[in-house]
PDB file of N, CA, C and O in Angstrom:
ATOM      1  N   UNK A   1       0.844  -1.182   0.000  1.00  0.00           N
ATOM      2  CA  UNK A   1       0.000   0.000   0.000  1.00  0.00           C
ATOM      3  C   UNK A   1       0.887   1.242   0.000  1.00  0.00           C
ATOM      4  O   UNK A   1       1.843   1.323   0.772  1.00  0.00           O
ATOM      5  N   UNK A   2       0.577   2.206  -0.859  1.00  0.00           N
ATOM      6  CA  UNK A   2       1.362   3.436  -0.970  1.00  0.00           C
ATOM      7  C   UNK A   2       1.098   4.345   0.228  1.00  0.00           C
ATOM      8  O   UNK A   2       0.025   4.318   0.831  1.00  0.00           O
ATOM      9  N   UNK A   3       2.101   5.146   0.551  1.00  0.00           N
ATOM     10  CA  UNK A   3       1.930   6.113   1.621  1.00  0.00           C
ATOM     11  C   UNK A   3       0.929   7.183   1.202  1.00  0.00           C
ATOM     12  O   UNK A   3       0.840   7.550   0.030  1.00  0.00           O
ATOM     13  N   UNK A   4       0.186   7.670   2.176  1.00  0.00           N
ATOM     14  CA  UNK A   4      -0.774   8.740   1.916  1.00  0.00           C
ATOM     15  C   UNK A   4      -0.004  10.024   1.606  1.00  0.00           C
ATOM     16  O   UNK A   4       0.885  10.406   2.367  1.00  0.00           O
ATOM     17  N   UNK A   5      -0.333  10.697   0.499  1.00  0.00           N
ATOM     18  CA  UNK A   5       0.374  11.937   0.181  1.00  0.00           C
ATOM     19  C   UNK A   5       0.121  12.990   1.256  1.00  0.00           C
ATOM     20  O   UNK A   5      -0.948  13.034   1.865  1.00  0.00           O
ATOM     21  N   UNK A   6       1.105  13.817   1.470  1.00  0.00           N
ATOM     22  CA  UNK A   6       0.965  14.893   2.435  1.00  0.00           C
ATOM     23  C   UNK A   6       1.105  16.230   1.714  1.00  0.00           C
ATOM     24  O   UNK A   6       1.548  16.299   0.568  1.00  0.00           O
ATOM     25  N   UNK A   7       0.722  17.262   2.404  1.00  0.00           N
ATOM     26  CA  UNK A   7       0.866  18.604   1.862  1.00  0.00           C
ATOM     27  C   UNK A   7       1.907  19.319   2.704  1.00  0.00           C
ATOM     28  O   UNK A   7       1.738  19.496   3.910  1.00  0.00           O
ATOM     29  N   UNK A   8       2.982  19.726   2.053  1.00  0.00           N
ATOM     30  CA  UNK A   8       4.024  20.484   2.738  1.00  0.00           C
ATOM     31  C   UNK A   8       3.614  21.952   2.731  1.00  0.00           C
ATOM     32  O   UNK A   8       2.853  22.393   1.870  1.00  0.00           O
ATOM     33  N   UNK A   9       4.129  22.701   3.703  1.00  0.00           N
ATOM     34  CA  UNK A   9       3.775  24.115   3.743  1.00  0.00           C
ATOM     35  C   UNK A   9       4.942  24.968   4.226  1.00  0.00           C
ATOM     36  O   UNK A   9       5.920  24.477   4.788  1.00  0.00           O
ATOM     37  N   UNK A  10       4.795  26.252   3.984  1.00  0.00           N
ATOM     38  CA  UNK A  10       5.804  27.240   4.374  1.00  0.00           C
ATOM     39  C   UNK A  10       5.254  28.165   5.458  1.00  0.00           C
ATOM     40  O   UNK A  10       5.681  29.314   5.567  1.00  0.00           O
ATOM     41  N   UNK A  11       4.319  27.678   6.248  1.00  0.00           N
ATOM     42  CA  UNK A  11       3.650  28.525   7.236  1.00  0.00           C
ATOM     43  C   UNK A  11       4.630  29.091   8.258  1.00  0.00           C
ATOM     44  O   UNK A  11       4.598  30.289   8.540  1.00  0.00           O
ATOM     45  N   UNK A  12       5.484  28.266   8.809  1.00  0.00           N
ATOM     46  CA  UNK A  12       6.423  28.742   9.828  1.00  0.00           C
ATOM     47  C   UNK A  12       7.304  29.869   9.269  1.00  0.00           C
ATOM     48  O   UNK A  12       7.486  30.898   9.920  1.00  0.00           O
ATOM     49  N   UNK A  13       7.846  29.671   8.069  1.00  0.00           N
ATOM     50  CA  UNK A  13       8.694  30.687   7.434  1.00  0.00           C
ATOM     51  C   UNK A  13       7.899  31.962   7.181  1.00  0.00           C
ATOM     52  O   UNK A  13       8.396  33.061   7.426  1.00  0.00           O
ATOM     53  N   UNK A  14       6.669  31.826   6.692  1.00  0.00           N
ATOM     54  CA  UNK A  14       5.846  32.994   6.408  1.00  0.00           C
ATOM     55  C   UNK A  14       5.483  33.744   7.686  1.00  0.00           C
ATOM     56  O   UNK A  14       5.451  34.975   7.696  1.00  0.00           O
ATOM     57  N   UNK A  15       5.214  33.017   8.752  1.00  0.00           N
ATOM     58  CA  UNK A  15       4.937  33.690  10.036  1.00  0.00           C
ATOM     59  C   UNK A  15       6.145  34.511  10.468  1.00  0.00           C
ATOM     60  O   UNK A  15       6.005  35.657  10.897  1.00  0.00           O
ATOM     61  N   UNK A  16       7.328  33.923  10.352  1.00  0.00           N
ATOM     62  CA  UNK A  16       8.557  34.622  10.733  1.00  0.00           C
ATOM     63  C   UNK A  16       8.756  35.868   9.878  1.00  0.00           C
ATOM     64  O   UNK A  16       9.135  36.927  10.379  1.00  0.00           O
ATOM     65  N   UNK A  17       8.495  35.727   8.580  1.00  0.00           N
ATOM     66  CA  UNK A  17       8.676  36.845   7.649  1.00  0.00           C
ATOM     67  C   UNK A  17       7.625  37.945   7.818  1.00  0.00           C
ATOM     68  O   UNK A  17       7.814  39.063   7.338  1.00  0.00           O
ATOM     69  N   UNK A  18       6.532  37.633   8.490  1.00  0.00           N
ATOM     70  CA  UNK A  18       5.470  38.621   8.739  1.00  0.00           C
ATOM     71  C   UNK A  18       5.537  39.074  10.200  1.00  0.00           C
ATOM     72  O   UNK A  18       4.626  38.836  10.993  1.00  0.00           O
ATOM     73  N   UNK A  19       6.642  39.729  10.517  1.00  0.00           N
ATOM     74  CA  UNK A  19       6.855  40.293  11.860  1.00  0.00           C
ATOM     75  C   UNK A  19       6.756  39.249  12.965  1.00  0.00           C
ATOM     76  O   UNK A  19       6.245  39.523  14.051  1.00  0.00           O
ATOM     77  N   UNK A  20       7.251  38.051  12.673  1.00  0.00           N
ATOM     78  CA  UNK A  20       7.246  36.953  13.647  1.00  0.00           C
ATOM     79  C   UNK A  20       5.850  36.730  14.241  1.00  0.00           C
ATOM     80  O   UNK A  20       5.674  36.623  15.454  1.00  0.00           O
ATOM     81  N   UNK A  21       4.871  36.664  13.340  1.00  0.00           N
ATOM     82  CA  UNK A  21       3.490  36.406  13.734  1.00  0.00           C
ATOM     83  C   UNK A  21       3.422  35.122  14.560  1.00  0.00           C
ATOM     84  O   UNK A  21       4.049  34.123  14.208  1.00  0.00           O
ATOM     85  N   UNK A  22       2.674  35.147  15.640  1.00  0.00           N
ATOM     86  CA  UNK A  22       2.550  33.947  16.466  1.00  0.00           C
ATOM     87  C   UNK A  22       1.560  32.973  15.841  1.00  0.00           C
ATOM     88  O   UNK A  22       0.768  33.340  14.974  1.00  0.00           O
ATOM     89  N   UNK A  23       1.621  31.742  16.292  1.00  0.00           N
ATOM     90  CA  UNK A  23       0.655  30.749  15.829  1.00  0.00           C
ATOM     91  C   UNK A  23      -0.757  31.188  16.200  1.00  0.00           C
ATOM     92  O   UNK A  23      -1.693  30.997  15.424  1.00  0.00           O
ATOM     93  N   UNK A  24      -0.911  31.774  17.378  1.00  0.00           N
ATOM     94  CA  UNK A  24      -2.236  32.225  17.818  1.00  0.00           C
ATOM     95  C   UNK A  24      -2.749  33.361  16.937  1.00  0.00           C
ATOM     96  O   UNK A  24      -3.934  33.390  16.603  1.00  0.00           O
ATOM     97  N   UNK A  25      -1.882  34.291  16.557  1.00  0.00           N
ATOM     98  CA  UNK A  25      -2.303  35.393  15.686  1.00  0.00           C
ATOM     99  C   UNK A  25      -2.763  34.859  14.333  1.00  0.00           C
ATOM    100  O   UNK A  25      -3.784  35.297  13.803  1.00  0.00           O
ATOM    101  N   UNK A  26      -2.014  33.917  13.781  1.00  0.00           N
ATOM    102  CA  UNK A  26      -2.414  33.320  12.504  1.00  0.00           C
ATOM    103  C   UNK A  26      -3.728  32.571  12.658  1.00  0.00           C
ATOM    104  O   UNK A  26      -4.616  32.683  11.813  1.00  0.00           O
ATOM    105  N   UNK A  27      -3.848  31.811  13.730  1.00  0.00           N
ATOM    106  CA  UNK A  27      -5.082  31.059  13.970  1.00  0.00           C
ATOM    107  C   UNK A  27      -6.285  31.993  14.032  1.00  0.00           C
ATOM    108  O   UNK A  27      -7.324  31.716  13.433  1.00  0.00           O
ATOM    109  N   UNK A  28      -6.141  33.104  14.761  1.00  0.00           N
ATOM    110  CA  UNK A  28      -7.244  34.065  14.880  1.00  0.00           C
ATOM    111  C   UNK A  28      -7.613  34.645  13.519  1.00  0.00           C
ATOM    112  O   UNK A  28      -8.796  34.779  13.205  1.00  0.00           O
ATOM    113  N   UNK A  29      -6.623  34.988  12.715  1.00  0.00           N
ATOM    114  CA  UNK A  29      -6.884  35.580  11.403  1.00  0.00           C
ATOM    115  C   UNK A  29      -7.480  34.573  10.425  1.00  0.00           C
ATOM    116  O   UNK A  29      -8.259  34.943   9.546  1.00  0.00           O
ATOM    117  N   UNK A  30      -7.113  33.293  10.578  1.00  0.00           N
ATOM    118  CA  UNK A  30      -7.611  32.252   9.667  1.00  0.00           C
ATOM    119  C   UNK A  30      -8.894  31.600  10.186  1.00  0.00           C
ATOM    120  O   UNK A  30      -9.528  30.822   9.473  1.00  0.00           O
ATOM    121  N   UNK A  31      -9.276  31.916  11.420  1.00  0.00           N
ATOM    122  CA  UNK A  31     -10.523  31.372  11.973  1.00  0.00           C
ATOM    123  C   UNK A  31     -10.429  29.934  12.435  1.00  0.00           C
ATOM    124  O   UNK A  31     -11.403  29.186  12.354  1.00  0.00           O
ATOM    125  N   UNK A  32      -9.240  29.538  12.928  1.00  0.00           N
ATOM    126  CA  UNK A  32      -9.051  28.182  13.448  1.00  0.00           C
ATOM    127  C   UNK A  32      -8.375  28.264  14.821  1.00  0.00           C
ATOM    128  O   UNK A  32      -8.088  29.354  15.315  1.00  0.00           O
ATOM    129  N   UNK A  33      -8.129  27.121  15.419  1.00  0.00           N
ATOM    130  CA  UNK A  33      -7.449  27.105  16.709  1.00  0.00           C
ATOM    131  C   UNK A  33      -5.933  27.085  16.511  1.00  0.00           C
ATOM    132  O   UNK A  33      -5.438  26.738  15.439  1.00  0.00           O
ATOM    133  N   UNK A  34      -5.217  27.460  17.550  1.00  0.00           N
ATOM    134  CA  UNK A  34      -3.761  27.406  17.497  1.00  0.00           C
ATOM    135  C   UNK A  34      -3.302  25.971  17.284  1.00  0.00           C
ATOM    136  O   UNK A  34      -2.301  25.734  16.608  1.00  0.00           O
ATOM    137  N   UNK A  35      -4.019  25.018  17.851  1.00  0.00           N
ATOM    138  CA  UNK A  35      -3.659  23.612  17.689  1.00  0.00           C
ATOM    139  C   UNK A  35      -3.712  23.185  16.224  1.00  0.00           C
ATOM    140  O   UNK A  35      -2.928  22.337  15.799  1.00  0.00           O
ATOM    141  N   UNK A  36      -4.621  23.760  15.457  1.00  0.00           N
ATOM    142  CA  UNK A  36      -4.692  23.461  14.026  1.00  0.00           C
ATOM    143  C   UNK A  36      -3.436  23.962  13.329  1.00  0.00           C
ATOM    144  O   UNK A  36      -2.876  23.267  12.481  1.00  0.00           O
ATOM    145  N   UNK A  37      -2.992  25.160  13.682  1.00  0.00           N
ATOM    146  CA  UNK A  37      -1.773  25.711  13.086  1.00  0.00           C
ATOM    147  C   UNK A  37      -0.570  24.859  13.470  1.00  0.00           C
ATOM    148  O   UNK A  37       0.286  24.580  12.631  1.00  0.00           O
ATOM    149  N   UNK A  38      -0.499  24.443  14.738  1.00  0.00           N
ATOM    150  CA  UNK A  38       0.594  23.568  15.200  1.00  0.00           C
ATOM    151  C   UNK A  38       0.623  22.290  14.364  1.00  0.00           C
ATOM    152  O   UNK A  38       1.682  21.874  13.896  1.00  0.00           O
ATOM    153  N   UNK A  39      -0.542  21.670  14.179  1.00  0.00           N
ATOM    154  CA  UNK A  39      -0.618  20.417  13.424  1.00  0.00           C
ATOM    155  C   UNK A  39      -0.240  20.626  11.954  1.00  0.00           C
ATOM    156  O   UNK A  39       0.426  19.778  11.360  1.00  0.00           O
ATOM    157  N   UNK A  40      -0.658  21.743  11.370  1.00  0.00           N
ATOM    158  CA  UNK A  40      -0.291  22.037   9.986  1.00  0.00           C
ATOM    159  C   UNK A  40       1.215  22.190   9.843  1.00  0.00           C
ATOM    160  O   UNK A  40       1.822  21.610   8.942  1.00  0.00           O
ATOM    161  N   UNK A  41       1.815  22.974  10.735  1.00  0.00           N
ATOM    162  CA  UNK A  41       3.255  23.204  10.657  1.00  0.00           C
ATOM    163  C   UNK A  41       4.043  21.916  10.838  1.00  0.00           C
ATOM    164  O   UNK A  41       5.108  21.746  10.245  1.00  0.00           O
ATOM    165  N   UNK A  42       3.525  21.014  11.650  1.00  0.00           N
ATOM    166  CA  UNK A  42       4.202  19.744  11.908  1.00  0.00           C
ATOM    167  C   UNK A  42       3.942  18.715  10.813  1.00  0.00           C
ATOM    168  O   UNK A  42       4.512  17.625  10.839  1.00  0.00           O
ATOM    169  N   UNK A  43       3.086  19.054   9.853  1.00  0.00           N
ATOM    170  CA  UNK A  43       2.767  18.121   8.777  1.00  0.00           C
ATOM    171  C   UNK A  43       1.863  16.983   9.210  1.00  0.00           C
ATOM    172  O   UNK A  43       1.822  15.935   8.565  1.00  0.00           O
ATOM    173  N   UNK A  44       1.135  17.188  10.307  1.00  0.00           N
ATOM    174  CA  UNK A  44       0.253  16.139  10.827  1.00  0.00           C
ATOM    175  C   UNK A  44      -1.195  16.328  10.411  1.00  0.00           C
ATOM    176  O   UNK A  44      -2.061  15.529  10.767  1.00  0.00           O
ATOM    177  N   UNK A  45      -1.454  17.379   9.662  1.00  0.00           N
ATOM    178  CA  UNK A  45      -2.822  17.692   9.272  1.00  0.00           C
ATOM    179  C   UNK A  45      -2.796  18.341   7.894  1.00  0.00           C
ATOM    180  O   UNK A  45      -2.030  19.277   7.664  1.00  0.00           O
ATOM    181  N   UNK A  46      -3.619  17.857   6.985  1.00  0.00           N
ATOM    182  CA  UNK A  46      -3.767  18.463   5.669  1.00  0.00           C
ATOM    183  C   UNK A  46      -4.962  19.408   5.710  1.00  0.00           C
ATOM    184  O   UNK A  46      -6.052  19.009   6.121  1.00  0.00           O
ATOM    185  N   UNK A  47      -4.769  20.656   5.289  1.00  0.00           N
ATOM    186  CA  UNK A  47      -5.856  21.629   5.390  1.00  0.00           C
ATOM    187  C   UNK A  47      -6.948  21.381   4.358  1.00  0.00           C
ATOM    188  O   UNK A  47      -6.715  20.809   3.293  1.00  0.00           O
ATOM    189  N   UNK A  48      -8.142  21.829   4.710  1.00  0.00           N
ATOM    190  CA  UNK A  48      -9.213  21.856   3.713  1.00  0.00           C
ATOM    191  C   UNK A  48      -8.845  22.922   2.686  1.00  0.00           C
ATOM    192  O   UNK A  48      -7.968  23.751   2.929  1.00  0.00           O
ATOM    193  N   UNK A  49      -9.504  22.896   1.565  1.00  0.00           N
ATOM    194  CA  UNK A  49      -9.256  23.900   0.539  1.00  0.00           C
ATOM    195  C   UNK A  49      -9.588  25.292   1.072  1.00  0.00           C
ATOM    196  O   UNK A  49      -8.860  26.249   0.812  1.00  0.00           O
ATOM    197  N   UNK A  50     -10.677  25.402   1.810  1.00  0.00           N
ATOM    198  CA  UNK A  50     -11.074  26.681   2.392  1.00  0.00           C
ATOM    199  C   UNK A  50     -10.007  27.202   3.352  1.00  0.00           C
ATOM    200  O   UNK A  50      -9.672  28.386   3.320  1.00  0.00           O
ATOM    201  N   UNK A  51      -9.474  26.331   4.203  1.00  0.00           N
ATOM    202  CA  UNK A  51      -8.438  26.749   5.141  1.00  0.00           C
ATOM    203  C   UNK A  51      -7.162  27.142   4.410  1.00  0.00           C
ATOM    204  O   UNK A  51      -6.516  28.124   4.776  1.00  0.00           O
ATOM    205  N   UNK A  52      -6.794  26.391   3.389  1.00  0.00           N
ATOM    206  CA  UNK A  52      -5.596  26.719   2.624  1.00  0.00           C
ATOM    207  C   UNK A  52      -5.722  28.116   2.009  1.00  0.00           C
ATOM    208  O   UNK A  52      -4.771  28.898   2.049  1.00  0.00           O
ATOM    209  N   UNK A  53      -6.885  28.430   1.444  1.00  0.00           N
ATOM    210  CA  UNK A  53      -7.101  29.760   0.878  1.00  0.00           C
ATOM    211  C   UNK A  53      -7.089  30.834   1.964  1.00  0.00           C
ATOM    212  O   UNK A  53      -6.552  31.922   1.755  1.00  0.00           O
ATOM    213  N   UNK A  54      -7.670  30.537   3.106  1.00  0.00           N
ATOM    214  CA  UNK A  54      -7.708  31.505   4.210  1.00  0.00           C
ATOM    215  C   UNK A  54      -6.302  31.842   4.700  1.00  0.00           C
ATOM    216  O   UNK A  54      -5.979  33.010   4.916  1.00  0.00           O
ATOM    217  N   UNK A  55      -5.475  30.826   4.872  1.00  0.00           N
ATOM    218  CA  UNK A  55      -4.109  31.055   5.334  1.00  0.00           C
ATOM    219  C   UNK A  55      -3.309  31.823   4.290  1.00  0.00           C
ATOM    220  O   UNK A  55      -2.576  32.752   4.628  1.00  0.00           O
ATOM    221  N   UNK A  56      -3.444  31.442   3.031  1.00  0.00           N
ATOM    222  CA  UNK A  56      -2.742  32.148   1.962  1.00  0.00           C
ATOM    223  C   UNK A  56      -3.153  33.619   1.937  1.00  0.00           C
ATOM    224  O   UNK A  56      -2.310  34.494   1.741  1.00  0.00           O
ATOM    225  N   UNK A  57      -4.425  33.890   2.132  1.00  0.00           N
ATOM    226  CA  UNK A  57      -4.926  35.268   2.125  1.00  0.00           C
ATOM    227  C   UNK A  57      -4.319  36.076   3.265  1.00  0.00           C
ATOM    228  O   UNK A  57      -3.973  37.243   3.078  1.00  0.00           O
ATOM    229  N   UNK A  58      -4.186  35.476   4.437  1.00  0.00           N
ATOM    230  CA  UNK A  58      -3.568  36.167   5.577  1.00  0.00           C
ATOM    231  C   UNK A  58      -2.182  36.670   5.204  1.00  0.00           C
ATOM    232  O   UNK A  58      -1.800  37.781   5.573  1.00  0.00           O
ATOM    233  N   UNK A  59      -1.432  35.861   4.477  1.00  0.00           N
ATOM    234  CA  UNK A  59      -0.067  36.209   4.107  1.00  0.00           C
ATOM    235  C   UNK A  59       0.022  36.993   2.793  1.00  0.00           C
ATOM    236  O   UNK A  59       1.106  37.429   2.407  1.00  0.00           O
ATOM    237  N   UNK A  60      -1.109  37.174   2.106  1.00  0.00           N
ATOM    238  CA  UNK A  60      -1.089  37.873   0.826  1.00  0.00           C
ATOM    239  C   UNK A  60      -0.394  37.070  -0.258  1.00  0.00           C
ATOM    240  O   UNK A  60       0.245  37.627  -1.151  1.00  0.00           O
ATOM    241  N   UNK A  61      -0.527  35.757  -0.167  1.00  0.00           N
ATOM    242  CA  UNK A  61       0.131  34.837  -1.108  1.00  0.00           C
ATOM    243  C   UNK A  61      -0.912  33.985  -1.810  1.00  0.00           C
ATOM    244  O   UNK A  61      -2.078  33.951  -1.415  1.00  0.00           O
ATOM    245  N   UNK A  62      -0.471  33.292  -2.864  1.00  0.00           N
ATOM    246  CA  UNK A  62      -1.337  32.306  -3.509  1.00  0.00           C
ATOM    247  C   UNK A  62      -1.255  31.007  -2.715  1.00  0.00           C
ATOM    248  O   UNK A  62      -0.315  30.793  -1.950  1.00  0.00           O
ATOM    249  N   UNK A  63      -2.228  30.160  -2.900  1.00  0.00           N
ATOM    250  CA  UNK A  63      -2.219  28.874  -2.199  1.00  0.00           C
ATOM    251  C   UNK A  63      -0.968  28.072  -2.539  1.00  0.00           C
ATOM    252  O   UNK A  63      -0.361  27.465  -1.657  1.00  0.00           O
ATOM    253  N   UNK A  64      -0.581  28.066  -3.807  1.00  0.00           N
ATOM    254  CA  UNK A  64       0.587  27.256  -4.182  1.00  0.00           C
ATOM    255  C   UNK A  64       1.906  27.882  -3.725  1.00  0.00           C
ATOM    256  O   UNK A  64       2.945  27.225  -3.794  1.00  0.00           O
ATOM    257  N   UNK A  65       1.892  29.137  -3.259  1.00  0.00           N
ATOM    258  CA  UNK A  65       3.093  29.724  -2.671  1.00  0.00           C
ATOM    259  C   UNK A  65       3.240  29.298  -1.203  1.00  0.00           C
ATOM    260  O   UNK A  65       4.331  29.371  -0.638  1.00  0.00           O
ATOM    261  N   UNK A  66       2.143  28.856  -0.599  1.00  0.00           N
ATOM    262  CA  UNK A  66       2.146  28.455   0.812  1.00  0.00           C
ATOM    263  C   UNK A  66       2.196  26.938   0.948  1.00  0.00           C
ATOM    264  O   UNK A  66       2.860  26.413   1.842  1.00  0.00           O
ATOM    265  N   UNK A  67       1.501  26.242   0.070  1.00  0.00           N
ATOM    266  CA  UNK A  67       1.375  24.778   0.164  1.00  0.00           C
ATOM    267  C   UNK A  67       1.878  24.103  -1.096  1.00  0.00           C
ATOM    268  O   UNK A  67       1.767  24.649  -2.193  1.00  0.00           O
ATOM    269  N   UNK A  68       2.431  22.911  -0.931  1.00  0.00           N
ATOM    270  CA  UNK A  68       2.811  22.101  -2.086  1.00  0.00           C
ATOM    271  C   UNK A  68       2.599  20.632  -1.745  1.00  0.00           C
ATOM    272  O   UNK A  68       2.663  20.225  -0.585  1.00  0.00           O
ATOM    273  N   UNK A  69       2.349  19.862  -2.777  1.00  0.00           N
ATOM    274  CA  UNK A  69       2.109  18.438  -2.589  1.00  0.00           C
ATOM    275  C   UNK A  69       3.417  17.728  -2.251  1.00  0.00           C
ATOM    276  O   UNK A  69       4.405  17.853  -2.975  1.00  0.00           O
ATOM    277  N   UNK A  70       3.415  16.989  -1.155  1.00  0.00           N
ATOM    278  CA  UNK A  70       4.581  16.201  -0.774  1.00  0.00           C
ATOM    279  C   UNK A  70       4.448  14.796  -1.303  1.00  0.00           C
ATOM    280  O   UNK A  70       3.546  14.502  -2.088  1.00  0.00           O
ATOM    281  N   UNK A  71       5.345  13.925  -0.875  1.00  0.00           N
ATOM    282  CA  UNK A  71       5.285  12.527  -1.323  1.00  0.00           C
ATOM    283  C   UNK A  71       4.989  11.604  -0.190  1.00  0.00           C
ATOM    284  O   UNK A  71       4.902  10.392  -0.388  1.00  0.00           O
TER     285      UNK A  71
END
């Protein structure tokens, strides 16, 4: 059985580049919990399409600038 594909992200780097935004600040702006951001950054959770767009919008980026398909 093949491994389940994951979605890699640049959230941690983008938070740092945006005045060292905290996980809680990003969570509040994206409408999720801090635990969701923690799980995303750790690669333990794949975002919904809506969440991916919301996070990208917070950073003023496209979805594919924030997320990419892993293996």
